[in-house]
N, C-alpha and C positions, 0 to 999 in steps of 0.2 A: 458275519463284520455287519454291523448297524450305522446309517449315516442318518442324522438331523438335517432336514432341510426346508425352508420358511425364509423366504425371500418376497422384498419389496421388487427391487431390477430384477426381473426373469430370465434376464437377458442368459442363453447357452443352459438355463437350466432342466430343461427336459431331455437334453440330449447327456448333460451330468446322468440324469436320473437312468437314462436307458443304458449308459456304457458301468455304471456300478450295478445295477441287475445283473447286468450279461458276466461279470466278475462274481456271481452270488449272491453279492450286498444287500441288504433287508434295510426300504426305505420309511423312514418315520415325517408325516409333516404337518401343517396346517394350513387351513382354509382356504384362501387363494392357489398358492404355490401346491395343492394334495390334489386343486381339482387341475391345473394346469399337466402337473406328472400323469394323474391320471386319463387326463387329454390325451397324451404323448404316448398312453399305450404301456405306462410302465405299473403295476400292481406296488399301492401303497396304503400303508395306515395311517390313520389318523392321532396325532396324539392321544386324544382322550381316550382311544382306543386302550393307551399302556398304560395311561394313569387313572382314566377308571373313574375319571370325573369330567363335567362337561366344561368346554369354552362357557365363562361366566361377562359378567359385569361388561358387555358391549366388545367382545374380547380383549379387555386388559388384562384377566389371569387365565393362561391357556398353557404357559410349557413353567412356571411356577410353581414346582410340585420335585419331591423328591426322590420318586421315582425316575425324570429324566434326571436332575445334577448330581444325582450319585450314581446315574449312569456312565456321566460326563467327567466327572471328579474323581473318582475312586481311584488309586492311585494301584497299578494293574501288579507289580512286583511287591505291594505289602499284605504281606498272610493278612491281618486283622482286618483290612478294610477288605478282603476277597471273602473272607468268612460272615463280614456282614451282608454286605452284597451280596449272598447266597442265600443266609436267613430272612432278608427283606425282600425276595425275588427282583432286584435289582438287576437288569440287565445293561452291557455296556450298549455306550454311544461311543463309535470308534472315529466319526467324520461329523463334524457341524458346519452346517453350510447358511451363512447368517448374513440378509442386511437390511439395515437397519429402517427405521421408518423416515421416511423426507422430511424432516427435519425444517432442513435447509433450503430444501424448494417452498414448503409454506411459509415460511419467516418471509422469503422475500416476493410475494405473490401480491400484489397490489393490495392495497386496502384486507388486507386480511384480518381476520378477526382474532382476535385476543384464542378465545378459546380453541381455534380451529388448529393453533400452535401448539398447544397444550394438549392436545389430542395425537399430534404426533410427534409427542417424546413417547421412542419409543422404554420401555420396563424391561421386557423379559428378552428382547433380543444382546444388549448388552450384559445383562444377569449370563446368561448363556456363553456368551463369546469372553468373557470374562474368566469366566470358569473354564470353558476349553484349553484357553492360552496359559493361565496357570499350570492347565497338564500337560503341555503340550510335549509331553516327554511320552506319552499315550495317545494322546485323542490331535488330531491334524483337526484345526480351525480354516475355515475359510470366508471372510468379510469382500473381498472383492472377485467380481466376475472373471476378472484377466487373467484368476490364479488358476480356474477350472482347468485348462488343460495340464497345466505340469502335473498338476495332481491326480490327475485321474490316469496321465500318462505312468507316474510311478507306478499306482496300485494297479494298471494292466500289464506292466511291463515283471516289478516285482513283491506283490500282491498288498504292499504298505508303502508308505510316504517315507521318505529319508530322514531322520533328526534334523537337519538341516535344515529341508525344507521347515519341520513343522516348528522348530525355532524362529525363521524368519518371517511366516504367516503369525505367530504369536506375537510377534513383535508389530506388526502390521496392524493387528487387532488394538494392540493397547494405543496406538499410533491413532488410529481411527476412535476409539471410543472417549479419548481422551479430548481430541477435536469436536466430534458429537455434544460430549458436557459442558467445554469452553463455549460453543455456541450459543446453546441452552443456556447458561448463565451468562455470556454477554445482553441476550435477548431479555431477561428477565431483570437485569442492572438499568438496563437503559428504559425501563417500564417503570423503574424509580425514581431515578436520578440522574445516572450513569457518569457519575462523580469516582473514574480509577482511584484518583486520588485519597479517596476516602476508603477504601478497600485498605485492609488489612494484608490481604495476596492478591497479585493478579495473575490471570492466566490468558495469553496471549495465543490467537488461533489464525492462523495462516496459510495458503492454496498455492502448491508451484503452480506459477501464471507460466514461467517462460527457465528454458536451461540455455544458461550465457559461455560463450563462450569460454570467457576467462574474467576473472575480476577488475579493478585499477590496473592489473600488471599480468602480463601473459601467462606469469607463475602462480597465480591465485586461480582458483578455481572458485565460480561464483554460478547463483542462477538468483531468480526472481522470484518472490510471493507475493499473492493480491492479499488484502481485507476479505472476509464474506461481507461483511455490509459496510456502507459507510463510505461509498467509493465514486460518488458521484462529484463530474467535474474532474476527475483526478485519472492521472496516465492510464491505471489498468483499464481503464475503458476506453479507450484513443482506439480507432483503426487506423492500421497501417494499410498506407491507400500504394505504395509502392518504395523500393530499395532496400538493403539489407539489413536483415535482423536488429534490432538496437543490442548497443553492449551496455556492460555494466556502467560505465560511462556517459554511455548515450542517455540513458534512465534518469543517472541520479542529476545531469545537469539537467538536462530534460523539465527533470520535476522542478527544480531550482529558478528553471524560468517561467514556470506557470505561478511557482509562490508569487512571484514580481506582477506578472502579468494580472492578478487578480486583486492586483493593488491600483490597476487603472480600467475603471468601471463605465466613465462616462464617454470618454474618446479613441476614436481609432489609433492606437496603440501597440508598437513593436518593441519587443524586449531580445535583445541579444546577450546570452551567456557564454562567458568562456571558462571553463574550470570552476563552474556554481557560482560565479561572480558577474554581476551583469556589466559586461564591456560598451553596450549601446541599451540606449531607454530614450522612447519620442515619440510625443503623440500629435495629431494634426486633423487636419480634415478630412484627409481619406489614406488607405491604411499603405498606399503608395509611397506617398507622401514622410509617414510617420518611418516604415523602412529608409528611405533615402536619407531620411536626417539620421536614424539610430546606427544607419552603417556609418554616413559620415564620418559619426562622432568618436569612431577609434578603428577604420578600414586594416589595420593591422590583425587586431585581435578577434576582429568578427571571423575573419579566415579558419575556418576548420569549427565552427563555432555552431551555439543552435539558437536557432530564431521561434520565438511566441509570435503570436498575432491575437488579440481577439476581437478582426473581423476578417470575414472570406477575404481570400489570397486571388487577386484579380490578375489577367493578364497584365496589365503593366506594374504591378507589382512582381510577378514573376519574371518578366525580363530583366528587372533588376539583378532579382536571387540567381539566375542562373551564371551570372558572368564571373562570381565566386563558389571557392568551395563552403561548400553546406553541409553538416553532419547530421542534423535535423531539422525538420522546419514544420511547426503547431501550431494549428487554426482550428476554426469552426467550421474549416471547409475551403474549395478551393473548386475555382471555375474550371469549367472544361478546358477552356485553353490555357489557362493557369496548369493543366494539368499536361497539357498537351506541352508545353512549354520546356515546363520541370523535366518530364520524362528525358529529355536528353540526359539527363544526371541520372543514370540509372542507379546509382550505388546512395542516391541523397534516399534519406528514409523520409518519407510526407505522413504525417500523422492528423488524424481529422478528431477532435475531440470536443461533443455537443457539450454544452452546457461547461464552457470551455476558463470562466470569469466565476460558479459557482465557488463557494469558500461559509465553511458551518465553522465553529469551534470542536475543537479536537483534542488531540494529544499529542506529544512531539515525545518519543523513546532513546536515548540515547544507550548502547550498550557498556559497561567499563569494565575492564577484567575482574572479576569475582558480584559484578553487581550487572544492574541498570538505574541508569535516570528517567526519571518523567515528569514531565512539566505541562503544561498549556502552553497550547497552542498562540503564538505570538501572532494574535487577529485585530490586536488595537493600533492605534495611530498615537494617540496623545491624549492626554488628562486636562491640558488648558492649551492656549494658545494666547501667550503674555507678550505685550511687546514691553520691552527692559533697556529701551537705547529712548535717546532725544527724540531720533528720528522715526517715523511709523513706516513700513512698511508699503509703497506701491501695490497698487491694484494686481500688475502684472510679478513685481517682485514676491508678492503674496502665492500667487498661482505658478511661480518656478521654485518657489519654497516649498511648499507643497507636494512639488511636483519632485523634488529631491529629495524630500522627507522619505516618499515613500521606495525611493531608491534604498538610499544611506542605510534603510530598516532591513534590506535583505541582501545587504554584503558584507562582507566576512570583516568582524572586527577587527583591530580598530577598523573605522572605515569614515574615507570623506568624498561628498559626494557634491560638483558642480555643477550648475544647471542654469541651460539660457535658453528661453524662445519653449520650454515644454521638453527641452534636449539634453541627454546627458554630455557636460562637455568632458570632462574628464571622472575617473574613479579611482582611490585609493584605497585598497582591500587588501587585510589582512596583515598592519603593522603591528610591531612591540610596540610603540609608540604612538600621541596620535600629530608629531609634526610630520614626521616621514611619509604619512598619506598627503596632506598636506603639499610639502615639497613634489611628491611623486604628481600630482595633479596639476602644480602648475605649469611642471616641467611638461607633464603630454599634453594639456590645453594647449600652452600655449598664448598666441594672438587671441582666443576664444574666453580664456579665461577673464578679460577686462569686461566687467559690467555683467558678470555671473551673479551667482547666487551658493551657499552654501550649505550644505548641512554636514553634521557632525552625527554620528549614531548614540555617543557620550558627551559629557560635559567636557569643558576645558579646564585640565589641571593646573595649566599655566595662560597668560597669556601670547605664549610663543605661534601661536594657528590665527588671532585673530591681527596678530600684527602682521603675520606673510599673508592673510589676509587683504587687508589694507596695503602693501605693496602692492598684490596683483593686482588690484583692481575691483575686487568684491564689493558688492553692493548693497549685500544683504547676507544673515546669517540665521538658521533655525537649528538648532538644540535643545537636550533638554535641561541643564541648569541644573543646580547643585552645588556646585563647587566651592568650597573653604574659598575659590578665587573670583568668584563668579564677579565681582566690582572691579578686578585688574583689565578681563575680559572687556568689559561693559565700558569702562573706562577709554580702549584704546580706541573701542567702534565711537563712541562718540565724537573723541578727537576726529575721526576721520571720516566722520555722517555716514555710517555704516547702521542703517537698521539691523534687530536685533532681536528677534521671537525664542521663547524658552517654552518647550512642550509639556513640561515634567512626566516625560516618561521618556525611560532609555530603553535602545535598543541593540542589545550586544547580541552578535551574533556568532558564534565560535563554531559551530559545525554544520 
């Protein structure tokens, strides 16, 4: 029996070779792997001794040879194959142990040269791996050092591996090589223009970051996967300081909080989220004051919610936070005093995320039955700022309108957001018409509605929202405009001295 071993990650490879040699196996290897095995006291033959052809082109060509691939790919039970390999002097390779060149680690190195990345694209490795995986009925193939033990245990016990083990390892090979090739394709595409939507086919690759206890509900299995690149300022880079493991809903809601928070870059801001919708958003001169305002906007809904802050959490803020049940707090940092205060809530998850406000254009993916929807991320705010009423907004109203516009943009449609003094007064998310979220906001906001401003994620098909706004004491409105009945809403605003601004850009958010 013969094994070909050629690995970049040499963890455990010498012990594997020793145990194979003890069972009478011959070892073939290349370059640094052969040297490591010899230094471990195991006899090994170089691939070039088998092929009769030296490694060449700086090692680019060494295993691409019929005497290697014939030994891997021949079907042992096929008489014609066996006649050919005998005639050609091809010997079987029964075990293939390969690690691929570290393309990912190379690609992720700061300032790495393009040429270095290209040189770390493995050719011979994937070719041999795919060959052995295709012929898994006869050949055992190992791409992961974690599988060495099960393979050598079966060989030592029964002389060879089981069909079930070979099948599982072959599957892992094709998963590994497809992941590897997808990383390379992503890397090369980004060097051109990175436009996913210009591609006829899309291959996405993610790596498991975490097993989850369950999904949205306890009867649903779930896991969390991370992108290989482009993760700056995202939840996958957060460091957890304390608390239970993040759940599926924690991750989804915290991601929603981060998406909203990235809209508010200039002032200390706190975003509170419940079921992926903002229930409290506020900006202030300090993060503790921002939290107080966000909490008071909806002290009922924030209970059991997610809080994201764009400034370090200090003791004054932590003293307020510890008074209620929160699931997650994510911020760019926590003072030592704040960490000590929040430690009283041992299950509370504290996440530190550097570059918490970093955002770059990208794509959103939504799986649907039988397919997938792909679109550019919604990183724009407006295409214009047009006052369409007789009265213009005051400077303060304009500040609040922009504040509310950022919040409603990140609220599930149909959505209405009311704000005053850079604080969310009420939020009406996810209704099937536009008047219901308005009515919900008025009911929830109570007396605070009077003097507030209103933001709508899409235009008003009727003048019912403007009439309700006038009755509630709303002073200014921001919305995309574009309805065939815009004049009806403008007329109501003019009759009630309400200023209204059109942005020219809709922000539906359906998922």
